[in-house]
N, C-alpha and C positions, 0 to 999 in steps of 0.2 A: 774470682775463683774460676779455674779452668773448667770447661764443659766436658772435655774428653779426658779419660785417664791418661792417654798418651801425651796430652798437653802438659801434664805435670812433670814429665821427663824431658820436655823440650828445654834446651838451655836458653837462658835469657840473653838474647843478642839485642843489639840496637834496633834492628828491624822489628823483632818481636815486641820490644818495648814500645816502639811507636804504634804498632798495631793495637796493643793493649790500651795505650793512651788515647788513641783515636776512638776505639770502639767503646770504651767504658767512660773515661773521664770527660771527653769532649761531648759525646752524644748525650750523656746524662748530666754532666757537670754544669754546663751553662744553664739549662733549664732549672736545675736544682738551686743554683745560685739565685736565679730570679725568683724562685719560690721562697727562698730564704729571705730575700729582700721584701717580698710581699708579706711574709709573716711579721717582719719588723714593722712594716707600715701598718699592718692590722693591729699589732700590739699598741701602736700609737694612735689607733682609731682613725687612721688616714685611709679610709676604705676605697676611695677612688684610685689612689696610687697603688694600693694593694691589688685591686682588680686589674689595673693596667699591667702590673708585673706578672700576674697569673696569666693573663692573655698573651703577654710577650713570651712567657715560658712555654706555653702551648704552641705558639707560632714558631719559636726557635726549634722546639722538638720536632714539629711537623716538617719544617724545612730540612732539618738534618736527615729525617727519615726519607723524604723525597729524594734528596741529593744522593743518599746511599743507594737508592734503587736505580736512579738514572745514571750514576757514575759510569758503569760499564758501557752503556749505550753512548755516552758522551765520548768515552775513550775510543770506541769503535768509529764514531763519526770523525773525531780528530785524526785518527789513523788514516781513514779514507781520504779526508781532505788533504793531509800531508802527502799521501801517495800520489793523488791526482795533481797536486801542485808540483811535485817533483817531476812527474811525466810532462806536464805543461812547460816547465822550465827547461827540461832537456830538449823538448821539441823546439822551443823558442831559441835556445842556444844553438841547436843544430842549424836552424834556418838562418840565424844571424851570422854564423861563422862559415857556412857552406855556400860556395858560389856555384854549386853543381847546376842549379836551375838556369842561371845566367849563361854558363858555358854551353848548356844543352841548347838553349834558344839561339845562341850565336852559331853553333854548329848547324842547326836547322836552317838558319838564314843562308849560311854558306852552301849547304847542300841544295837548297832550293833556289839559288841565284839564277839558274837557267830558266826556271819557271816564271820568274818575275819580269824577265826581259820581253818586250813586245817582239813579235816575229818580224823579220825584215825581208 
């Protein structure tokens, strides 16, 4: 159920559908399935398996919550890494394809050839 009244008027697009699927079904669905399996084990009096399923459900829910909180930071970190990798690759490409430095040193040697000769 939408939280905002404006969300009720929002058309159902594929992007909105995936947002709903991710926010409701995935974040609650997987732990809920594990709790359901735990209830089935409890019905059969398999308490150890039921307990493991409940622990797994809590762990999955916790991991989903943590990932939702750190996802924006991970996106920023990846953007920063890609930007810096792009700059490094551009600098490396410029260095590999440019012979400016070599030509510069050759010109310096030519200009300074008089300085290298011993006086006669």
